[in-house]
VEXRO-808215 format. One record per atom (N, C-alpha, C, CB): residue in one letter; x, y, z. Coordinates in steps of 0.05 Angstrom, whole numbers, padded with zeros to 5 digits, always signed. Glycine has a CB too. Example, Ala and Ser with C-alpha at 12.3 -4.5 7.8 and 13.67 -1.06 7.14 Angstrom:
2
a+00264-00114+00156a+00246-00090+00156a+00264-00066+00156a+00226-00089+00181s+00257-00045+00142s+00273-00021+00143s+00258+00001+00157s+00282-00012+00114
! end
This chain:
225
m-00040-00259-00510m-00033-00238-00490m-00003-00235-00488m-00045-00245-00462a+00007-00210-00487a+00035-00205-00487a+00049-00216-00462a+00040-00174-00489a+00074-00224-00466a+00090-00233-00443a+00095-00210-00424a+00117-00246-00453i+00102-00217-00399i+00107-00197-00379i+00137-00192-00376i+00096-00206-00352d+00145-00166-00379d+00173-00158-00377d+00179-00144-00350d+00180-00139-00399a+00158-00133-00337a+00162-00117-00313a+00141-00123-00292a+00162-00087-00320v+00150-00124-00267v+00132-00129-00244v+00135-00106-00225v+00138-00156-00230l+00112-00093-00218l+00112-00072-00198l+00098-00083-00173l+00097-00047-00209f+00108-00075-00150f+00097-00084-00125f+00086-00060-00109f+00118-00100-00109d+00064-00064-00095d+00056-00047-00073d+00075-00054-00050d+00026-00051-00066l+00076-00037-00030l+00093-00042-00007l+00077-00051+00018l+00109-00017+00001d+00061-00034+00029d+00047-00040+00055d+00026-00061+00051d+00035-00015+00066g+00028-00083+00066g+00009-00104+00065g+00014-00124+00042g-00019-00093+00062t+00033-00117+00025t+00040-00134+00002t+00068-00146+00007t+00039-00119-00024l+00088-00129+00011l+00116-00138+00016l+00123-00136+00046l+00135-00121+00000v+00112-00117+00060v+00118-00113+00088v+00093-00109+00105v+00138-00090+00093e+00095-00115+00130e+00073-00111+00149e+00085-00099+00175e+00057-00137+00155y+00071-00082+00188y+00080-00071+00214y+00079-00093+00235y+00062-00047+00223e+00098-00092+00253e+00098-00112+00276e+00072-00108+00292e+00123-00108+00293r+00064-00083+00296r+00039-00077+00310r+00018-00069+00290r+00044-00055+00332s-00005-00081+00292s-00026-00076+00272s-00038-00048+00276s-00049-00097+00275t-00051-00039+00255t-00064-00013+00256t-00085-00012+00279t-00078-00006+00229g-00099-00034+00283g-00118-00035+00304g-00105-00032+00332g-00134-00061+00303q-00083-00045+00336q-00068-00043+00361q-00059-00014+00366q-00044-00062+00362l-00049-00001+00345l-00040+00027+00347l-00063+00046+00353l-00026+00036+00322l-00086+00041+00341l-00109+00058+00346l-00118+00055+00375l-00133+00050+00327d-00118+00031+00386d-00124+00027+00414d-00104+00043+00432d-00124-00003+00422l-00078+00041+00425l-00058+00056+00440l-00062+00086+00438l-00031+00048+00431a-00071+00095+00415a-00075+00124+00411a-00098+00134+00428a-00080+00130+00381f-00120+00119+00429f-00142+00127+00446f-00133+00127+00475f-00166+00107+00443e-00118+00107+00483e-00108+00106+00511e-00090+00129+00517e-00093+00079+00516s-00072+00135+00499s-00053+00157+00503s-00067+00184+00505s-00032+00158+00480a-00089+00187+00489a-00104+00212+00489a-00124+00213+00512a-00119+00215+00463g-00126+00191+00527g-00144+00191+00550g-00173+00191+00542g-00138+00214+00568v-00180+00178+00520v-00207+00179+00509v-00217+00150+00505v-00208+00194+00482e-00242+00145+00512e-00254+00119+00507e-00257+00116+00476e-00282+00116+00522p-00250+00093+00465p-00253+00090+00436p-00282+00095+00427p-00245+00061+00428f-00284+00111+00405f-00310+00117+00394f-00312+00111+00364f-00317+00147+00398f-00291+00098+00353f-00294+00086+00327f-00274+00063+00324f-00289+00108+00304e-00281+00045+00307e-00264+00021+00302e-00244+00026+00280e-00282-00004+00296v-00224+00009+00278v-00204+00012+00258v-00215+00010+00230v-00182-00009+00262e-00237-00005+00226e-00249-00008+00199e-00258+00019+00189e-00272-00027+00200a-00268+00036+00207a-00278+00063+00198a-00255+00079+00187a-00291+00077+00221y-00232+00077+00200y-00208+00091+00191y-00199+00081+00164y-00185+00089+00211l-00196+00054+00161l-00186+00043+00137l-00205+00047+00113l-00182+00013+00140d-00231+00048+00118d-00251+00053+00097d-00250+00081+00087d-00279+00047+00107r-00242+00100+00104r-00243+00128+00097r-00216+00141+00091r-00256+00143+00119y-00195+00128+00098y-00168+00140+00097y-00162+00151+00069y-00147+00121+00105n-00166+00135+00048n-00159+00143+00021n-00174+00168+00012n-00163+00121+00002d-00197+00173+00024d-00213+00197+00017d-00199+00222+00024d-00240+00195+00030h-00180+00221+00042h-00166+00245+00052h-00137+00247+00043h-00167+00244+00083l-00130+00231+00023l-00103+00233+00012l-00103+00250-00013l-00092+00205+00006g-00081+00262-00020g-00078+00277-00044g-00049+00283-00049g-00094+00304-00043p-00042+00293-00073p-00014+00298-00080p+00000+00317-00060p-00012+00310-00108d-00015+00335-00048d-00002+00355-00030d-00009+00349-00001d-00011+00383-00037t-00018+00325+00005t-00027+00318+00032t-00008+00296+00043t-00056+00309+00033s+00004+00300+00066s+00021+00280+00078s+00004+00258+00090s+00040+00292+00098v+00017+00236+00097v+00003+00214+00110v-00009+00224+00137v+00021+00190+00115a+00007+00238+00152a-00002+00248+00178a-00025+00267+00175a+00021+00262+00193e-00024+00285+00155e-00046+00304+00151e-00071+00289+00142e-00037+00325+00129g-00067+00270+00124g-00091+00254+00115g-00104+00239+00138g-00083+00235+00093r-00087+00227+00155r-00098+00213+00178r-00113+00232+00197r-00076+00198+00193a-00101+00255+00202a-00113+00275+00220a-00140+00284+00209a-00095+00299+00224d-00141+00290+00183d-00166+00298+00170d-00187+00276+00172d-00161+00306+00141c-00178+00251+00168c-00196+00228+00170c-00207+00225+00198c-00181+00202+00162f-00190+00226+00218f-00199+00223+00245f-00218+00246+00253f-00175+00221+00265a-00212+00270+00244a-00228+00293+00250a-00256+00290+00237a-00215+00319+00240a-00257+00280+00213a-00283+00276+00199a-00299+00255+00213a-00278+00269+00170i-00286+00233+00222i-00301+00212+00236i-00311+00222+00262i-00283+00187+00240a-00295+00238+00277a-00304+00249+00302a-00328+00267+00298a-00281+00265+00315d-00327+00284+00278d-00349+00303+00272d-00374+00287+00266d-00342+00321+00249e-00372+00266+00250e-00396+00250+00243e-00408+00237+00267e-00388+00230+00222r-00392+00232+00287r-00401+00217+00311r-00407+00236+00334r-00381+00196+00319g-00410+00262+00328g-00418+00281+00348g-00396+00289+00367g-00440+00271+00363r-00371+00285+00358r-00348+00293+00375r-00334+00317+00362r-00328+00270+00378d-00318+00331+00378d-00302+00353+00368d-00281+00344+00348d-00289+00368+00392p-00281+00355+00324p-00260+00347+00305p-00232+00349+00315p-00263+00363+00279d-00227+00369+00333d-00200+00372+00345d-00193+00348+00362d-00199+00398+00362l-00213+00335+00373l-00207+00310+00388l-00197+00289+00369l-00233+00301+00403g-00209+00287+00346g-00200+00268+00326g-00171+00273+00318g-00217+00269+00301r-00164+00299+00315r-00137+00306+00308r-00117+00299+00331r-00135+00336+00301r-00126+00302+00355r-00109+00295+00378r-00104+00265+00379r-00122+00304+00405i-00124+00249+00372i-00120+00220+00371i-00101+00213+00348i-00147+00206+00368a-00104+00227+00326a-00086+00222+00303a-00057+00228+00310a-00095+00238+00279e-00053+00249+00326e-00026+00256+00334e-00014+00234+00352e-00026+00283+00348a-00031+00224+00370a-00022+00202+00388a-00016+00177+00372a-00044+00196+00410f-00032+00172+00351f-00027+00149+00334f+00000+00152+00320f-00050+00147+00312a+00006+00176+00310a+00031+00181+00296a+00055+00177+00315a+00031+00209+00284d+00051+00185+00340d+00072+00183+00360d+00079+00153+00366d+00065+00197+00386e+00058+00136+00364e+00062+00108+00369e+00073+00092+00346e+00035+00095+00378r+00069+00103+00321r+00077+00089+00297r+00108+00090+00294r+00063+00100+00272d+00121+00067+00290d+00149+00066+00285d+00153+00052+00258d+00164+00051+00309h+00162+00067+00238h+00164+00056+00211h+00187+00036+00208h+00166+00078+00192s+00204+00035+00228s+00226+00015+00226s+00217-00012+00237s+00251+00025+00241r+00194-00013+00250r+00184-00037+00262r+00165-00052+00243r+00169-00032+00289v+00178-00061+00221v+00163-00076+00201v+00177-00103+00196v+00161-00060+00174e+00163-00121+00185e+00175-00147+00177e+00166-00154+00149e+00167-00169+00198r+00183-00170+00136r+00175-00178+00109r+00152-00198+00110r+00199-00191+00095v+00134-00196+00091v+00114-00216+00087v+00128-00242+00079v+00093-00208+00064p+00120-00265+00090p+00134-00290+00084p+00138-00294+00053p+00119-00314+00095g+00163-00300+00046g+00170-00305+00018g+00176-00280+00002g+00148-00319+00006a+00174-00256+00014a+00177-00232-00002a+00204-00230-00016a+00173-00207+00016r+00226-00233-00001r+00252-00229-00013r+00257-00250-00034r+00274-00229+00008d+00250-00275-00028d+00255-00297-00048d+00239-00292-00073d+00247-00324-00035v+00214-00283-00071v+00198-00278-00095v+00209-00255-00111v+00169-00273-00087v+00216-00234-00098v+00227-00210-00112v+00253-00218-00127v+00232-00187-00093d+00270-00233-00113d+00296-00241-00125d+00291-00259-00149d+00314-00255-00104a+00272-00278-00146a+00267-00297-00168a+00255-00282-00192a+00247-00318-00159l+00237-00264-00188l+00225-00249-00210l+00245-00230-00223l+00201-00233-00200a+00264-00220-00207a+00284-00201-00218a+00303-00214-00237a+00299-00188-00195e+00304-00241-00237e+00322-00255-00255e+00313-00251-00285e+00322-00285-00249d+00287-00248-00289d+00278-00244-00317d+00256-00223-00320d+00269-00271-00328h+00253-00206-00301h+00235-00183-00302h+00249-00159-00291h+00208-00189-00287a+00242-00135-00301a+00248-00110-00287a+00229-00108-00263a+00246-00085-00306v+00239-00100-00240v+00222-00099-00216v+00222-00071-00204v+00230-00120-00196g+00199-00062-00194g+00197-00036-00181g+00176-00036-00160g+00192-00015-00202v+00174-00014-00146v+00154-00010-00125v+00138+00015-00131v+00167-00008-00096v+00112+00013-00128v+00094+00036-00129v+00078+00036-00103v+00075+00036-00155t+00085+00055-00086t+00073+00056-00059t+00062+00083-00052t+00094+00048-00038n+00039+00084-00040n+00028+00109-00030n+00042+00116-00004n-00003+00107-00026g+00056+00139-00003g+00070+00146+00021g+00094+00163+00015g+00077+00122+00037p+00103+00179+00034p+00126+00197+00030p+00152+00181+00030p+00127+00218+00052p+00173+00192+00017p+00198+00177+00014p+00211+00169+00040p+00218+00194-00001e+00213+00187+00059e+00227+00180+00084e+00214+00157+00098e+00227+00205+00103m+00187+00157+00100m+00173+00135+00114m+00176+00109+00099m+00144+00143+00117q+00171+00109+00073q+00171+00084+00058q+00200+00073+00054q+00158+00088+00031t+00219+00091+00051t+00247+00082+00049t+00256+00069+00075t+00265+00106+00043t+00247+00079+00098t+00253+00067+00124t+00243+00039+00125t+00242+00084+00147k+00219+00034+00115k+00207+00008+00115k+00223-00012+00097k+00177+00008+00107l+00229-00002+00074l+00244-00019+00055l+00271-00028+00067l+00249-00005+00028a+00285-00009+00080a+00311-00015+00092a+00307-00034+00116a+00324+00011+00102a+00288-00029+00133a+00283-00046+00156a+00276-00075+00148a+00261-00035+00174a+00263-00077+00125a+00255-00104+00116a+00277-00117+00099a+00230-00102+00100g+00299-00104+00094g+00321-00115+00078g+00315-00116+00049g+00327-00143+00088l+00298-00097+00039l+00290-00097+00011l+00299-00072-00004l+00260-00099+00010a+00315-00055+00009a+00321-00029-00002a+00336-00031-00029a+00337-00013+00017d+00352-00052-00032d+00369-00054-00056d+00358-00073-00077d+00397-00062-00048r+00332-00081-00073r+00321-00101-00091r+00307-00091-00115r+00302-00118-00075f+00302-00065-00117f+00285-00054-00138f+00300-00033-00156f+00260-00041-00126e+00292-00033-00181e+00304-00014-00200e+00292+00013-00199e+00302-00025-00228t+00267+00015-00188t+00255+00041-00184t+00235+00039-00161t+00240+00051-00210v+00232+00060-00146v+00211+00062-00125v+00197+00089-00129v+00224+00060-00096v+00171+00088-00134v+00155+00112-00138v+00138+00117-00113v+00137+00109-00163f+00141+00140-00101f+00126+00148-00077f+00101+00163-00085f+00144+00165-00058a+00081+00147-00091a+00055+00159-00100a+00042+00175-00078a+00036+00137-00110g+00030+00197-00086g+00018+00215-00067g+00038+00236-00057g+00007+00200-00043h+00064+00233-00065h+00085+00252-00058h+00099+00262-00083h+00104+00239-00038d+00112+00243-00098d+00125+00250-00123d+00105+00255-00145d+00144+00228-00131c+00082+00243-00143c+00061+00245-00163c+00034+00238-00149c+00066+00226-00188s+00013+00236-00165s-00013+00230-00154s-00013+00203-00140s-00034+00230-00176a-00031+00200-00120a-00033+00174-00106a-00048+00154-00122a-00047+00179-00078k-00041+00128-00117k-00058+00107-00128k-00086+00110-00118k-00046+00079-00121p-00107+00105-00134p-00107+00090-00159p-00103+00107-00184p-00133+00076-00161d-00095+00132-00182d-00089+00147-00206d-00068+00132-00223d-00079+00176-00199p-00070+00133-00249p-00051+00118-00266p-00023+00130-00266p-00060+00117-00294e-00020+00156-00257e+00006+00169-00259e+00029+00154-00246e+00004+00196-00247p+00027+00145-00221p+00051+00132-00209p+00059+00106-00224p+00045+00125-00180f+00040+00092-00235f+00047+00068-00251f+00062+00076-00276f+00022+00052-00258e+00053+00098-00289e+00065+00108-00313e+00094+00117-00308e+00049+00130-00325v+00098+00130-00285v+00125+00139-00277v+00143+00115-00274v+00124+00156-00251a+00134+00094-00259a+00150+00071-00255a+00157+00057-00281a+00135+00051-00236l+00138+00054-00299l+00143+00040-00324l+00163+00056-00341l+00117+00036-00340s+00161+00083-00340s+00180+00100-00354s+00208+00095-00344s+00172+00129-00352d+00211+00094-00317d+00237+00089-00305d+00248+00062-00314d+00234+00090-00274l+00231+00043-00317l+00240+00016-00324l+00242+00011-00354l+00221-00005-00312g+00232+00030-00369g+00232+00027-00398g+00214+00004-00407g+00260+00022-00408a+00191+00001-00393a+00173-00021-00399a+00146-00010-00409a+00169-00038-00374a+00132-00026-00424a+00106-00019-00435a+00084-00030-00416a+00102-00031-00463a+00062-00015-00413a+00041-00023-00395a+00029-00050-00402a+00019-00002-00396d+00026-00057-00428d+00014-00082-00435d+00033-00106-00431d+00005-00081-00463r+00058-00100-00422r+00077-00121-00416r+00086-00120-00386r+00101-00119-00435a+00068-00109-00370a+00074-00105-00341a+00050-00114-00324a+00081-00075-00335v+00057-00122-00299v+00037-00130-00280v+00043-00116-00254v+00036-00161-00276h+00022-00109-00239h+00025-00097-00213h+00014-00116-00192h+00011-00069-00211v+00029-00120-00170v+00021-00138-00149v+00014-00122-00124v+00044-00158-00143g-00010-00125-00113g-00018-00110-00090g-00041-00122-00075g-00024-00082-00098n-00044-00113-00050n-00065-00124-00033n-00091-00108-00033n-00055-00126-00005s-00091-00084-00045s-00115-00067-00044s-00129-00068-00071s-00108-00039-00036v-00155-00076-00071v-00170-00076-00096v-00175-00047-00105v-00197-00091-00092p-00185-00029-00089p-00190-00002-00099p-00165+00014-00106p-00206+00013-00078s-00143+00008-00093s-00118+00023-00098s-00100+00009-00119s-00103+00027-00072d-00094-00016-00114d-00075-00030-00131d-00087-00042-00156d-00062-00052-00115v-00109-00057-00153v-00122-00069-00177v-00134-00048-00195v-00143-00089-00168a-00150-00030-00183a-00162-00009-00200a-00141+00009-00212a-00182+00007-00183g-00120+00016-00197g-00100+00033-00207g-00084+00021-00230g-00080+00041-00185a-00078-00005-00227a-00064-00020-00248a-00080-00020-00274a-00057-00048-00240h-00106-00025-00271h-00124-00026-00295h-00125+00001-00308h-00151-00036-00287a-00127+00022-00292a-00129+00049-00303a-00104+00056-00319a-00132+00070-00280a-00081+00045-00312a-00056+00050-00326a-00050+00030-00348a-00033+00051-00306g-00068+00011-00351g-00065-00009-00373g-00048-00033-00366g-00053+00005-00396l-00042-00037-00340l-00026-00060-00331l-00045-00083-00324l-00008-00053-00307r-00034-00107-00324r-00047-00129-00312r-00044-00127-00281r-00036-00157-00322s-00062-00141-00267s-00062-00139-00238s-00061-00166-00225s-00087-00124-00228t-00047-00167-00203t-00047-00192-00186t-00054-00184-00158t-00019-00206-00187w-00076-00195-00148w-00086-00189-00121w-00075-00209-00101w-00117-00188-00120v-00061-00200-00080v-00050-00217-00061v-00049-00203-00033v-00021-00226-00069p-00057-00216-00012p-00068-00243-00011p-00098-00242-00018p-00065-00256+00017a-00106-00259-00037a-00134-00260-00045a-00151-00271-00022a-00137-00278-00071e-00174-00259-00018e-00191-00268+00004e-00212-00288-00006e-00205-00243+00017a-00213-00311+00006a-00231-00332-00002a-00260-00322+00000a-00227-00358+00014g-00276-00328-00020g-00304-00321-00019g-00310-00292-00026g-00315-00327+00007v-00290-00276-00031v-00295-00248-00038v-00294-00244-00068v-00273-00229-00024q-00314-00230-00079q-00315-00224-00107q-00305-00195-00111q-00343-00228-00119p-00280-00191-00117p-00269-00163-00118p-00280-00148-00142p-00238-00164-00119d-00282-00122-00139d-00291-00105-00160d-00273-00080-00160d-00321-00097-00157p-00257-00076-00181p-00255-00092-00206p-00241-00119-00201p-00240-00077-00227e-00247-00138-00219e-00235-00164-00217e-00206-00164-00227e-00252-00185-00232p-00187-00174-00210p-00159-00175-00219p-00155-00196-00241p-00141-00180-00195h-00133-00193-00256h-00127-00213-00276h-00117-00239-00262h-00105-00203-00294h-00104-00236-00239h-00094-00259-00224h-00100-00254-00195h-00064-00264-00229a-00106-00276-00180a-00110-00274-00151a-00096-00298-00139a-00140-00274-00144v-00078-00293-00119v-00063-00314-00106v-00066-00311-00076v-00033-00314-00115p-00067-00334-00062p-00072-00332-00033p-00048-00322-00017p-00078-00359-00022s-00024-00323-00027s-00001-00313-00012s+00021-00303-00032s+00011-00335+00006l+00037-00285-00022l+00059-00275-00039l+00078-00297-00048l+00074-00253-00025a+00082-00316-00031a+00101-00338-00037a+00092-00353-00062a+00103-00357-00014d+00066-00353-00068d+00056-00367-00092d+00066-00354-00118d+00025-00367-00092l+00077-00330-00116l+00087-00318-00141l+00114-00329-00149l+00089-00288-00137a+00125-00348-00133a+00149-00362-00142a+00144-00376-00169a+00158-00382-00121e+00119-00382-00173e+00110-00393-00200e+00089-00373-00210e+00098-00422-00197p+00097-00352-00224p+00079-00331-00232p+00055-00340-00248p+00094-00309-00247p+00031-00332-00241p+00008-00340-00256p+00007-00330-00285p-00017-00332-00242w+00021-00308-00290w+00021-00297-00317w+00038-00313-00337w+00031-00268-00317r+00052-00333-00326r+00067-00351-00344r+00051-00375-00353r+00092-00360-00331s+00028-00380-00340s+00013-00404-00346s-00006-00400-00370s-00004-00412-00321
! end
């Protein structure tokens, strides 16, 4: 198997996390809208990617998702959109923190790999997170999938990142926390995949090439073993 020259990272849930969880924000959104909660955060997370597209913003995708869930549960879709607006008002993209070990791992890998980010989300929002987490100057390329090109798991954003880095797909690995977005997307583009944080007892489909319990474990990359 070819050696690895380039490492691509997902951003949300892989390198950074919000200080307030998505579940906490959803509770605040229901409270702000003056509505008793009628769906759980899992319903949102399970359906969110279904409403994303190259010409759809994060806010629009969330509003469409909430409207669809409301409609399915016998509520007015406009109510779902109102809750989505309250959610957006509560979300502060500067209130993020690095996943433990993120900067050390990125710096260590950058010593002998080209490093980049492939993240679903618009430039302003994702750039704010990178800056707030102290990671803005750590990468040679950042691809805003779903905005500059198709969203993951489409292979296009991975291909754009590899082109920027001058790296070949069979000599690259993508690190991410989402099996359907990161692992499947990496495979579609011909990259190896690393799933982090791997969930004990879960059999992911598709199966990643590597699975590690924490990002800090990449200080000793599994693709070197």
